[in-house]
N, CA, C and O of each residue as an XYZ file, in Angstrom:
264
protein
N     219.334    -60.203    290.005
C     219.413    -60.827    288.682
C     218.192    -60.404    287.857
O     217.061    -60.490    288.336
N     218.412    -59.961    286.649
C     217.314    -59.517    285.795
C     217.002    -60.578    284.753
O     217.836    -61.427    284.439
N     215.808    -60.514    284.231
C     215.376    -61.441    283.190
C     215.480    -60.803    281.818
O     214.637    -61.045    280.954
N     216.492    -60.000    281.614
C     216.676    -59.330    280.325
C     217.043    -60.366    279.269
O     218.001    -61.123    279.424
N     216.268    -60.382    278.203
C     216.496    -61.341    277.121
C     217.598    -60.836    276.202
O     217.606    -59.671    275.806
N     218.527    -61.725    275.867
C     219.596    -61.360    274.949
C     219.058    -61.242    273.532
O     218.145    -61.977    273.154
N     219.614    -60.323    272.743
C     219.149    -60.201    271.353
C     219.640    -61.372    270.511
O     220.680    -61.964    270.802
N     218.895    -61.695    269.480
C     219.342    -62.685    268.515
C     220.298    -61.974    267.571
O     219.903    -61.057    266.852
N     221.543    -62.393    267.574
C     222.555    -61.737    266.758
C     222.506    -62.260    265.329
O     222.222    -63.435    265.097
N     222.784    -61.384    264.380
C     222.770    -61.730    262.960
C     224.181    -62.043    262.492
O     225.150    -61.454    262.970
N     224.290    -62.977    261.551
C     225.588    -63.240    260.948
C     225.718    -62.427    259.659
O     224.774    -61.755    259.243
N     226.882    -62.495    259.038
C     227.153    -61.679    257.852
C     226.192    -61.986    256.699
O     225.630    -61.053    256.126
N     225.981    -63.262    256.336
C     225.054    -63.525    255.217
C     223.634    -63.023    255.478
O     222.984    -62.498    254.573
N     223.157    -63.182    256.702
C     221.796    -62.733    257.032
C     221.682    -61.218    256.952
O     220.714    -60.693    256.402
N     222.676    -60.509    257.502
C     222.646    -59.043    257.456
C     222.760    -58.545    256.016
O     222.058    -57.613    255.624
N     223.639    -59.161    255.229
C     223.793    -58.749    253.830
C     222.480    -58.899    253.077
O     222.091    -58.017    252.312
N     221.803    -60.014    253.294
C     220.507    -60.229    252.623
C     219.488    -59.197    253.090
O     218.741    -58.647    252.280
N     219.458    -58.936    254.389
C     218.507    -57.975    254.953
C     218.727    -56.565    254.390
O     217.769    -55.840    254.123
N     220.004    -56.185    254.213
C     220.314    -54.850    253.711
C     220.357    -54.773    252.190
O     220.422    -53.680    251.627
N     220.322    -55.919    251.524
C     220.347    -55.923    250.062
C     221.719    -55.607    249.496
O     221.829    -54.993    248.435
N     222.766    -56.023    250.196
C     224.136    -55.809    249.741
C     224.866    -57.153    249.747
O     224.322    -58.165    250.190
N     226.093    -57.148    249.252
C     226.865    -58.386    249.229
C     227.539    -58.625    250.585
O     227.734    -57.702    251.377
N     227.883    -59.881    250.822
C     228.631    -60.222    252.028
C     229.980    -59.497    252.030
O     230.464    -59.071    253.078
N     230.562    -59.367    250.873
C     231.848    -58.668    250.766
C     231.725    -57.226    251.255
O     232.621    -56.712    251.924
N     230.603    -56.573    250.915
C     230.390    -55.199    251.352
C     230.298    -55.127    252.880
O     230.872    -54.227    253.493
N     229.584    -56.064    253.491
C     229.480    -56.102    254.951
C     230.858    -56.310    255.568
O     231.210    -55.647    256.543
N     231.639    -57.229    255.003
C     232.987    -57.481    255.524
C     233.857    -56.225    255.423
O     234.663    -55.957    256.313
N     233.700    -55.468    254.358
C     234.459    -54.221    254.190
C     234.047    -53.205    255.255
O     234.902    -52.532    255.831
N     232.737    -53.090    255.522
C     232.260    -52.178    256.562
C     232.835    -52.555    257.925
O     233.202    -51.682    258.712
N     232.912    -53.856    258.202
C     233.488    -54.326    259.462
C     234.974    -53.979    259.507
O     235.456    -53.442    260.504
N     235.698    -54.282    258.434
C     237.134    -54.019    258.373
C     237.432    -52.535    258.606
O     238.384    -52.185    259.304
N     236.604    -51.670    258.012
C     236.775    -50.221    258.149
C     236.154    -49.672    259.437
O     236.229    -48.472    259.702
N     235.540    -50.552    260.238
C     234.864    -50.167    261.490
C     233.801    -49.099    261.244
O     233.679    -48.139    262.004
N     233.041    -49.284    260.177
C     231.986    -48.335    259.814
C     230.604    -48.848    260.172
O     229.610    -48.171    259.909
N     230.517    -50.051    260.777
C     229.251    -50.646    261.157
C     229.430    -51.258    262.545
O     230.482    -51.828    262.832
N     228.416    -51.149    263.414
C     228.559    -51.743    264.753
C     228.497    -53.269    264.678
O     227.620    -53.836    264.026
N     229.435    -53.917    265.350
C     229.460    -55.383    265.356
C     229.961    -55.887    266.693
O     230.511    -55.132    267.495
N     229.763    -57.174    266.922
C     230.186    -57.842    268.141
C     231.061    -59.010    267.737
O     230.722    -59.756    266.818
N     232.182    -59.174    268.415
C     233.037    -60.339    268.174
C     232.682    -61.400    269.214
O     232.693    -61.131    270.415
N     232.370    -62.594    268.746
C     232.120    -63.742    269.613
C     233.207    -64.745    269.261
O     233.059    -65.547    268.339
N     234.288    -64.687    270.005
C     235.464    -65.466    269.622
C     236.014    -64.890    268.323
O     236.372    -63.715    268.254
N     236.076    -65.726    267.304
C     236.531    -65.263    265.985
C     235.365    -64.858    265.089
O     235.579    -64.362    263.983
N     234.145    -65.060    265.549
C     232.963    -64.790    264.738
C     232.526    -63.332    264.858
O     232.635    -62.727    265.924
N     232.037    -62.785    263.768
C     231.491    -61.425    263.748
C     229.977    -61.538    263.706
O     229.417    -62.217    262.846
N     229.323    -60.869    264.638
C     227.866    -60.878    264.704
C     227.356    -59.458    264.865
O     228.105    -58.559    265.247
N     226.070    -59.258    264.569
C     225.469    -57.925    264.577
C     224.201    -57.939    265.417
O     223.362    -58.831    265.288
N     224.077    -56.932    266.284
C     222.885    -56.761    267.110
C     221.851    -55.996    266.270
O     222.123    -54.880    265.827
N     220.680    -56.579    266.049
C     219.669    -55.908    265.214
C     219.285    -54.510    265.709
O     219.008    -53.625    264.899
N     219.267    -54.304    267.016
C     218.920    -52.982    267.562
C     220.000    -51.966    267.193
O     219.687    -50.840    266.804
N     221.269    -52.359    267.315
C     222.361    -51.450    266.953
C     222.374    -51.180    265.448
O     222.674    -50.065    265.023
N     222.054    -52.185    264.646
C     222.007    -51.997    263.191
C     220.888    -51.031    262.823
O     221.071    -50.172    261.960
N     219.726    -51.165    263.472
C     218.613    -50.253    263.199
C     219.003    -48.814    263.543
O     218.685    -47.888    262.797
N     219.693    -48.628    264.676
C     220.145    -47.287    265.065
C     221.192    -46.771    264.082
O     221.198    -45.586    263.750
N     222.069    -47.647    263.618
C     223.103    -47.269    262.645
C     222.452    -46.812    261.337
O     222.878    -45.825    260.738
N     221.428    -47.530    260.901
C     220.714    -47.158    259.675
C     220.054    -45.796    259.856
O     220.150    -44.937    258.979
N     219.383    -45.597    260.991
C     218.733    -44.304    261.247
C     219.750    -43.171    261.263
O     219.470    -42.082    260.760
N     220.918    -43.412    261.830
C     221.958    -42.396    261.885
C     222.628    -42.145    260.548
O     223.285    -41.122    260.356
N     222.460    -43.083    259.620
C     223.098    -42.960    258.305
C     222.208    -42.300    257.259
O     222.634    -42.072    256.127
N     220.987    -42.000    257.639
C     220.067    -41.381    256.677
C     220.563    -39.996    256.294
O     221.029    -39.233    257.140
N     220.456    -39.685    255.016
C     220.838    -38.348    254.581
C     219.595    -37.490    254.466
O     218.510    -37.971    254.137
N     219.774    -36.227    254.741
C     218.650    -35.291    254.647
C     218.335    -35.031    253.179
O     219.235    -34.912    252.347
N     217.064    -34.946    252.881
C     216.651    -34.628    251.514
C     216.051    -33.234    251.496
O     215.440    -32.792    252.468
N     216.229    -32.569    250.409
C     215.656    -31.221    250.306
C     214.361    -31.293    249.501
O     214.240    -32.062    248.547
N     213.428    -30.494    249.902
C     212.148    -30.439    249.188
C     212.198    -29.342    248.128
O     212.714    -28.249    248.358
N     211.664    -29.658    246.999
C     211.585    -28.678    245.910
C     210.130    -28.221    245.805
O     209.211    -29.039    245.752
N     209.940    -26.920    245.775
C     208.591    -26.433    245.546
C     208.006    -25.644    246.600
O     206.866    -25.197    246.476
């Protein structure tokens, strides 16, 4: 048996506030399966570690001028 601590999962309003988007936008991302989420019964929750990895993977490359 390990003492691995479970992550504190985020709900939709908390994640929307953290990302600076609307709750509706988060719900659309979930519906389109474009964001990692966890279903806990009927509830949708988000693992902060998976969200951080998703954000890193979503970064677009920028080109340098000069």
